[in-house]
PDB file of N, CA, C and O in Angstrom:
ATOM      1  N   MET A   1     -25.329 -28.365  39.152  1.00  0.00           N
ATOM      2  CA  MET A   1     -25.620 -27.767  40.564  1.00  0.00           C
ATOM      3  C   MET A   1     -25.540 -29.512  41.517  1.00  0.00           C
ATOM      4  O   MET A   1     -25.832 -30.665  41.198  1.00  0.00           O
ATOM      5  N   SER A   2     -25.102 -28.996  42.501  1.00  0.00           N
ATOM      6  CA  SER A   2     -25.053 -30.192  43.288  1.00  0.00           C
ATOM      7  C   SER A   2     -25.747 -30.142  44.690  1.00  0.00           C
ATOM      8  O   SER A   2     -25.923 -29.144  45.389  1.00  0.00           O
ATOM      9  N   TYR A   3     -26.089 -31.397  44.940  1.00  0.00           N
ATOM     10  CA  TYR A   3     -26.796 -31.385  46.438  1.00  0.00           C
ATOM     11  C   TYR A   3     -26.261 -32.463  47.097  1.00  0.00           C
ATOM     12  O   TYR A   3     -25.764 -33.402  46.475  1.00  0.00           O
ATOM     13  N   ASN A   4     -26.325 -32.414  48.521  1.00  0.00           N
ATOM     14  CA  ASN A   4     -25.779 -32.961  49.587  1.00  0.00           C
ATOM     15  C   ASN A   4     -27.334 -33.360  50.436  1.00  0.00           C
ATOM     16  O   ASN A   4     -28.152 -32.575  50.915  1.00  0.00           O
ATOM     17  N   VAL A   5     -27.353 -34.572  50.406  1.00  0.00           N
ATOM     18  CA  VAL A   5     -28.077 -35.143  51.320  1.00  0.00           C
ATOM     19  C   VAL A   5     -27.528 -36.082  52.679  1.00  0.00           C
ATOM     20  O   VAL A   5     -26.841 -37.102  52.729  1.00  0.00           O
ATOM     21  N   VAL A   6     -28.191 -35.206  53.778  1.00  0.00           N
ATOM     22  CA  VAL A   6     -27.192 -35.383  55.005  1.00  0.00           C
ATOM     23  C   VAL A   6     -28.056 -36.456  55.745  1.00  0.00           C
ATOM     24  O   VAL A   6     -29.275 -36.295  55.685  1.00  0.00           O
ATOM     25  N   THR A   7     -27.476 -37.748  56.572  1.00  0.00           N
ATOM     26  CA  THR A   7     -28.057 -39.009  57.503  1.00  0.00           C
ATOM     27  C   THR A   7     -27.240 -38.700  58.442  1.00  0.00           C
ATOM     28  O   THR A   7     -26.435 -37.794  58.658  1.00  0.00           O
ATOM     29  N   GLN A   8     -27.814 -40.172  59.259  1.00  0.00           N
ATOM     30  CA  GLN A   8     -27.306 -40.193  60.185  1.00  0.00           C
ATOM     31  C   GLN A   8     -25.851 -40.859  59.857  1.00  0.00           C
ATOM     32  O   GLN A   8     -24.794 -40.756  60.480  1.00  0.00           O
ATOM     33  N   GLU A   9     -26.138 -41.526  58.747  1.00  0.00           N
ATOM     34  CA  GLU A   9     -24.767 -42.076  58.117  1.00  0.00           C
ATOM     35  C   GLU A   9     -24.054 -41.820  57.827  1.00  0.00           C
ATOM     36  O   GLU A   9     -23.048 -42.527  57.856  1.00  0.00           O
ATOM     37  N   GLY A  10     -24.092 -40.321  57.223  1.00  0.00           N
ATOM     38  CA  GLY A  10     -23.147 -39.389  56.381  1.00  0.00           C
ATOM     39  C   GLY A  10     -23.690 -38.529  55.249  1.00  0.00           C
ATOM     40  O   GLY A  10     -24.902 -38.320  55.316  1.00  0.00           O
ATOM     41  N   VAL A  11     -23.149 -38.079  54.397  1.00  0.00           N
ATOM     42  CA  VAL A  11     -23.177 -36.780  53.599  1.00  0.00           C
ATOM     43  C   VAL A  11     -23.028 -37.592  52.313  1.00  0.00           C
ATOM     44  O   VAL A  11     -21.920 -38.092  52.119  1.00  0.00           O
ATOM     45  N   ARG A  12     -24.130 -37.822  51.274  1.00  0.00           N
ATOM     46  CA  ARG A  12     -23.703 -38.232  50.209  1.00  0.00           C
ATOM     47  C   ARG A  12     -24.469 -37.059  49.092  1.00  0.00           C
ATOM     48  O   ARG A  12     -25.556 -36.523  49.308  1.00  0.00           O
ATOM     49  N   THR A  13     -23.476 -36.799  47.701  1.00  0.00           N
ATOM     50  CA  THR A  13     -23.244 -35.812  47.007  1.00  0.00           C
ATOM     51  C   THR A  13     -24.214 -36.121  46.048  1.00  0.00           C
ATOM     52  O   THR A  13     -24.238 -37.351  46.109  1.00  0.00           O
ATOM     53  N   PHE A  14     -25.163 -35.728  45.061  1.00  0.00           N
ATOM     54  CA  PHE A  14     -25.858 -36.072  44.201  1.00  0.00           C
ATOM     55  C   PHE A  14     -25.598 -34.706  43.514  1.00  0.00           C
ATOM     56  O   PHE A  14     -25.297 -33.673  44.111  1.00  0.00           O
ATOM     57  N   GLU A  15     -25.798 -34.880  41.828  1.00  0.00           N
ATOM     58  CA  GLU A  15     -25.393 -33.634  40.603  1.00  0.00           C
ATOM     59  C   GLU A  15     -27.283 -33.728  40.138  1.00  0.00           C
ATOM     60  O   GLU A  15     -27.823 -32.826  39.498  1.00  0.00           O
ATOM     61  N   ASN A  16     -27.989 -34.915  40.592  1.00  0.00           N
ATOM     62  CA  ASN A  16     -29.514 -34.311  40.134  1.00  0.00           C
ATOM     63  C   ASN A  16     -30.114 -34.102  40.755  1.00  0.00           C
ATOM     64  O   ASN A  16     -29.816 -34.801  41.724  1.00  0.00           O
ATOM     65  N   ILE A  17     -31.252 -33.308  41.076  1.00  0.00           N
ATOM     66  CA  ILE A  17     -32.063 -32.978  42.846  1.00  0.00           C
ATOM     67  C   ILE A  17     -33.089 -34.028  42.523  1.00  0.00           C
ATOM     68  O   ILE A  17     -34.093 -34.021  43.234  1.00  0.00           O
ATOM     69  N   ASP A  18     -33.010 -34.904  41.599  1.00  0.00           N
ATOM     70  CA  ASP A  18     -34.458 -35.709  41.618  1.00  0.00           C
ATOM     71  C   ASP A  18     -33.552 -37.280  42.231  1.00  0.00           C
ATOM     72  O   ASP A  18     -34.163 -38.096  42.922  1.00  0.00           O
ATOM     73  N   ASP A  19     -32.469 -37.435  41.949  1.00  0.00           N
ATOM     74  CA  ASP A  19     -31.476 -38.495  42.632  1.00  0.00           C
ATOM     75  C   ASP A  19     -31.494 -38.339  43.830  1.00  0.00           C
ATOM     76  O   ASP A  19     -31.704 -39.320  44.543  1.00  0.00           O
ATOM     77  N   ALA A  20     -31.238 -36.811  44.512  1.00  0.00           N
ATOM     78  CA  ALA A  20     -30.834 -36.507  45.762  1.00  0.00           C
ATOM     79  C   ALA A  20     -32.400 -36.999  46.741  1.00  0.00           C
ATOM     80  O   ALA A  20     -32.375 -37.575  47.828  1.00  0.00           O
ATOM     81  N   GLY A  21     -33.470 -36.638  46.093  1.00  0.00           N
ATOM     82  CA  GLY A  21     -34.777 -36.747  46.439  1.00  0.00           C
ATOM     83  C   GLY A  21     -35.018 -38.150  46.886  1.00  0.00           C
ATOM     84  O   GLY A  21     -35.519 -38.466  47.965  1.00  0.00           O
ATOM     85  N   ASP A  22     -34.727 -38.730  46.214  1.00  0.00           N
ATOM     86  CA  ASP A  22     -35.182 -39.762  45.750  1.00  0.00           C
ATOM     87  C   ASP A  22     -34.202 -40.787  46.693  1.00  0.00           C
ATOM     88  O   ASP A  22     -34.659 -41.736  47.329  1.00  0.00           O
ATOM     89  N   TYR A  23     -33.018 -40.476  46.664  1.00  0.00           N
ATOM     90  CA  TYR A  23     -32.514 -40.942  48.176  1.00  0.00           C
ATOM     91  C   TYR A  23     -32.799 -41.005  49.379  1.00  0.00           C
ATOM     92  O   TYR A  23     -32.888 -41.992  50.109  1.00  0.00           O
ATOM     93  N   ALA A  24     -33.033 -39.279  49.717  1.00  0.00           N
ATOM     94  CA  ALA A  24     -33.598 -39.134  50.842  1.00  0.00           C
ATOM     95  C   ALA A  24     -35.028 -39.513  51.025  1.00  0.00           C
ATOM     96  O   ALA A  24     -35.470 -39.369  52.165  1.00  0.00           O
ATOM     97  N   GLN A  25     -35.766 -39.935  50.181  1.00  0.00           N
ATOM     98  CA  GLN A  25     -36.668 -40.338  50.494  1.00  0.00           C
ATOM     99  C   GLN A  25     -36.765 -42.105  50.997  1.00  0.00           C
ATOM    100  O   GLN A  25     -37.458 -42.608  51.882  1.00  0.00           O
ATOM    101  N   ALA A  26     -35.961 -42.634  50.220  1.00  0.00           N
ATOM    102  CA  ALA A  26     -35.559 -43.994  50.603  1.00  0.00           C
ATOM    103  C   ALA A  26     -35.361 -43.886  51.938  1.00  0.00           C
ATOM    104  O   ALA A  26     -36.133 -44.440  52.720  1.00  0.00           O
ATOM    105  N   VAL A  27     -34.334 -43.180  52.348  1.00  0.00           N
ATOM    106  CA  VAL A  27     -33.802 -43.007  54.435  1.00  0.00           C
ATOM    107  C   VAL A  27     -34.756 -42.958  55.016  1.00  0.00           C
ATOM    108  O   VAL A  27     -35.021 -43.493  56.092  1.00  0.00           O
ATOM    109  N   SER A  28     -35.547 -42.140  54.201  1.00  0.00           N
ATOM    110  CA  SER A  28     -36.316 -41.308  55.582  1.00  0.00           C
ATOM    111  C   SER A  28     -37.222 -42.805  56.428  1.00  0.00           C
ATOM    112  O   SER A  28     -37.407 -43.262  57.556  1.00  0.00           O
ATOM    113  N   LEU A  29     -37.593 -43.119  54.885  1.00  0.00           N
ATOM    114  CA  LEU A  29     -38.691 -44.253  54.989  1.00  0.00           C
ATOM    115  C   LEU A  29     -37.951 -45.070  55.740  1.00  0.00           C
ATOM    116  O   LEU A  29     -38.443 -45.276  56.850  1.00  0.00           O
ATOM    117  N   ARG A  30     -36.869 -45.644  55.507  1.00  0.00           N
ATOM    118  CA  ARG A  30     -36.053 -46.995  55.799  1.00  0.00           C
ATOM    119  C   ARG A  30     -35.987 -46.202  57.236  1.00  0.00           C
ATOM    120  O   ARG A  30     -36.949 -46.691  57.829  1.00  0.00           O
ATOM    121  N   THR A  31     -35.447 -45.347  58.030  1.00  0.00           N
ATOM    122  CA  THR A  31     -35.071 -45.155  59.426  1.00  0.00           C
ATOM    123  C   THR A  31     -36.210 -44.466  59.954  1.00  0.00           C
ATOM    124  O   THR A  31     -36.235 -44.490  61.185  1.00  0.00           O
ATOM    125  N   GLY A  32     -37.467 -43.663  59.237  1.00  0.00           N
ATOM    126  CA  GLY A  32     -38.495 -43.026  60.027  1.00  0.00           C
ATOM    127  C   GLY A  32     -37.773 -41.800  60.420  1.00  0.00           C
ATOM    128  O   GLY A  32     -38.462 -40.989  61.038  1.00  0.00           O
ATOM    129  N   GLU A  33     -36.682 -41.517  60.227  1.00  0.00           N
ATOM    130  CA  GLU A  33     -36.104 -39.736  59.987  1.00  0.00           C
ATOM    131  C   GLU A  33     -36.474 -38.665  59.143  1.00  0.00           C
ATOM    132  O   GLU A  33     -36.852 -38.859  57.988  1.00  0.00           O
ATOM    133  N   PRO A  34     -36.380 -37.466  59.694  1.00  0.00           N
ATOM    134  CA  PRO A  34     -36.321 -36.612  58.671  1.00  0.00           C
ATOM    135  C   PRO A  34     -34.904 -36.571  57.848  1.00  0.00           C
ATOM    136  O   PRO A  34     -33.859 -36.606  58.497  1.00  0.00           O
ATOM    137  N   VAL A  35     -34.879 -36.516  56.811  1.00  0.00           N
ATOM    138  CA  VAL A  35     -33.681 -35.923  56.005  1.00  0.00           C
ATOM    139  C   VAL A  35     -34.108 -34.824  55.071  1.00  0.00           C
ATOM    140  O   VAL A  35     -35.064 -34.516  54.360  1.00  0.00           O
ATOM    141  N   LYS A  36     -32.845 -34.357  55.450  1.00  0.00           N
ATOM    142  CA  LYS A  36     -32.531 -32.749  54.539  1.00  0.00           C
ATOM    143  C   LYS A  36     -31.564 -33.074  53.735  1.00  0.00           C
ATOM    144  O   LYS A  36     -30.620 -33.862  53.686  1.00  0.00           O
ATOM    145  N   VAL A  37     -32.308 -31.825  52.793  1.00  0.00           N
ATOM    146  CA  VAL A  37     -31.201 -31.913  51.125  1.00  0.00           C
ATOM    147  C   VAL A  37     -30.625 -30.432  51.258  1.00  0.00           C
ATOM    148  O   VAL A  37     -31.329 -29.609  51.844  1.00  0.00           O
ATOM    149  N   PHE A  38     -29.431 -30.057  50.765  1.00  0.00           N
ATOM    150  CA  PHE A  38     -28.767 -28.776  51.260  1.00  0.00           C
ATOM    151  C   PHE A  38     -28.156 -28.979  49.387  1.00  0.00           C
ATOM    152  O   PHE A  38     -27.789 -29.881  48.634  1.00  0.00           O
ATOM    153  N   HIS A  39     -28.387 -27.379  49.368  1.00  0.00           N
ATOM    154  CA  HIS A  39     -27.581 -26.998  47.808  1.00  0.00           C
ATOM    155  C   HIS A  39     -26.210 -27.183  48.337  1.00  0.00           C
ATOM    156  O   HIS A  39     -26.172 -27.008  49.555  1.00  0.00           O
ATOM    157  N   ALA A  40     -24.630 -27.599  47.585  1.00  0.00           N
ATOM    158  CA  ALA A  40     -23.746 -28.226  47.781  1.00  0.00           C
ATOM    159  C   ALA A  40     -23.166 -26.505  48.089  1.00  0.00           C
ATOM    160  O   ALA A  40     -22.606 -26.076  49.098  1.00  0.00           O
ATOM    161  N   GLU A  41     -23.487 -25.884  47.013  1.00  0.00           N
ATOM    162  CA  GLU A  41     -22.046 -24.721  47.000  1.00  0.00           C
ATOM    163  C   GLU A  41     -23.096 -23.822  48.174  1.00  0.00           C
ATOM    164  O   GLU A  41     -22.367 -23.664  49.153  1.00  0.00           O
ATOM    165  N   THR A  42     -24.292 -23.266  48.435  1.00  0.00           N
ATOM    166  CA  THR A  42     -24.438 -22.210  49.758  1.00  0.00           C
ATOM    167  C   THR A  42     -24.226 -22.618  50.766  1.00  0.00           C
ATOM    168  O   THR A  42     -23.586 -21.945  51.574  1.00  0.00           O
ATOM    169  N   GLY A  43     -24.824 -24.219  51.153  1.00  0.00           N
ATOM    170  CA  GLY A  43     -25.367 -24.504  52.415  1.00  0.00           C
ATOM    171  C   GLY A  43     -26.596 -24.141  52.732  1.00  0.00           C
ATOM    172  O   GLY A  43     -26.770 -24.145  53.951  1.00  0.00           O
ATOM    173  N   LEU A  44     -27.531 -23.823  52.101  1.00  0.00           N
ATOM    174  CA  LEU A  44     -28.773 -23.397  52.267  1.00  0.00           C
ATOM    175  C   LEU A  44     -30.015 -25.156  52.147  1.00  0.00           C
ATOM    176  O   LEU A  44     -30.109 -26.025  51.280  1.00  0.00           O
ATOM    177  N   VAL A  45     -30.624 -24.973  53.306  1.00  0.00           N
ATOM    178  CA  VAL A  45     -31.352 -26.266  52.510  1.00  0.00           C
ATOM    179  C   VAL A  45     -32.097 -26.512  51.886  1.00  0.00           C
ATOM    180  O   VAL A  45     -33.211 -26.162  52.274  1.00  0.00           O
ATOM    181  N   THR A  46     -32.017 -27.338  50.387  1.00  0.00           N
ATOM    182  CA  THR A  46     -33.129 -27.344  49.388  1.00  0.00           C
ATOM    183  C   THR A  46     -34.397 -27.572  49.563  1.00  0.00           C
ATOM    184  O   THR A  46     -35.275 -26.947  48.968  1.00  0.00           O
ATOM    185  N   PHE A  47     -34.680 -28.817  50.693  1.00  0.00           N
ATOM    186  CA  PHE A  47     -35.813 -29.269  51.323  1.00  0.00           C
ATOM    187  C   PHE A  47     -35.709 -30.331  52.469  1.00  0.00           C
ATOM    188  O   PHE A  47     -34.530 -30.681  52.518  1.00  0.00           O
ATOM    189  N   THR A  48     -36.316 -30.869  53.237  1.00  0.00           N
ATOM    190  CA  THR A  48     -36.270 -31.818  53.838  1.00  0.00           C
ATOM    191  C   THR A  48     -37.381 -32.484  53.870  1.00  0.00           C
ATOM    192  O   THR A  48     -38.463 -31.914  54.004  1.00  0.00           O
ATOM    193  N   THR A  49     -37.220 -34.163  53.715  1.00  0.00           N
ATOM    194  CA  THR A  49     -38.446 -35.161  53.583  1.00  0.00           C
ATOM    195  C   THR A  49     -38.505 -36.114  55.038  1.00  0.00           C
ATOM    196  O   THR A  49     -37.725 -36.567  55.876  1.00  0.00           O
ATOM    197  N   LYS A  50     -39.846 -36.092  54.763  1.00  0.00           N
ATOM    198  CA  LYS A  50     -40.179 -37.257  56.065  1.00  0.00           C
ATOM    199  C   LYS A  50     -41.153 -38.100  55.686  1.00  0.00           C
ATOM    200  O   LYS A  50     -42.245 -37.602  55.409  1.00  0.00           O
ATOM    201  N   THR A  51     -40.947 -39.769  55.578  1.00  0.00           N
ATOM    202  CA  THR A  51     -42.085 -39.987  55.071  1.00  0.00           C
ATOM    203  C   THR A  51     -42.200 -40.849  56.535  1.00  0.00           C
ATOM    204  O   THR A  51     -41.399 -40.774  57.467  1.00  0.00           O
ATOM    205  N   LYS A  52     -43.633 -41.827  56.461  1.00  0.00           N
ATOM    206  CA  LYS A  52     -43.571 -41.910  57.530  1.00  0.00           C
ATOM    207  C   LYS A  52     -44.234 -44.194  56.929  1.00  0.00           C
ATOM    208  O   LYS A  52     -44.787 -44.608  55.911  1.00  0.00           O
ATOM    209  N   LYS A  53     -43.733 -44.954  58.245  1.00  0.00           N
ATOM    210  CA  LYS A  53     -44.240 -46.207  57.280  1.00  0.00           C
ATOM    211  C   LYS A  53     -45.880 -46.194  57.998  1.00  0.00           C
ATOM    212  O   LYS A  53     -46.507 -45.817  58.988  1.00  0.00           O
ATOM    213  N   GLU A  54     -46.008 -46.853  56.788  1.00  0.00           N
ATOM    214  CA  GLU A  54     -47.691 -47.576  56.867  1.00  0.00           C
ATOM    215  C   GLU A  54     -47.227 -48.742  57.604  1.00  0.00           C
ATOM    216  O   GLU A  54     -46.275 -49.505  57.438  1.00  0.00           O
ATOM    217  N   THR A  55     -48.742 -48.628  58.996  1.00  0.00           N
ATOM    218  CA  THR A  55     -48.445 -50.060  59.310  1.00  0.00           C
ATOM    219  C   THR A  55     -50.106 -50.841  59.130  1.00  0.00           C
ATOM    220  O   THR A  55     -51.034 -50.070  59.374  1.00  0.00           O
ATOM    221  N   LYS A  56     -50.462 -52.151  58.767  1.00  0.00           N
ATOM    222  CA  LYS A  56     -51.476 -52.713  58.632  1.00  0.00           C
ATOM    223  C   LYS A  56     -51.920 -53.622  59.587  1.00  0.00           C
ATOM    224  O   LYS A  56     -52.992 -54.207  59.431  1.00  0.00           O
TER     225      LYS A  56
END
């Protein structure tokens, strides 16, 4: 199965859901925006990640 990660920078496709999740989390951490991961064949949202930056 393939998964598409949609960001403001564009769409990236991953064959492994773990790789897609890691990329989505990294982008969300960097931008502070939620990132959606879609199942490439159906177009349905697999999950959304939103990571907040911690400030000290």
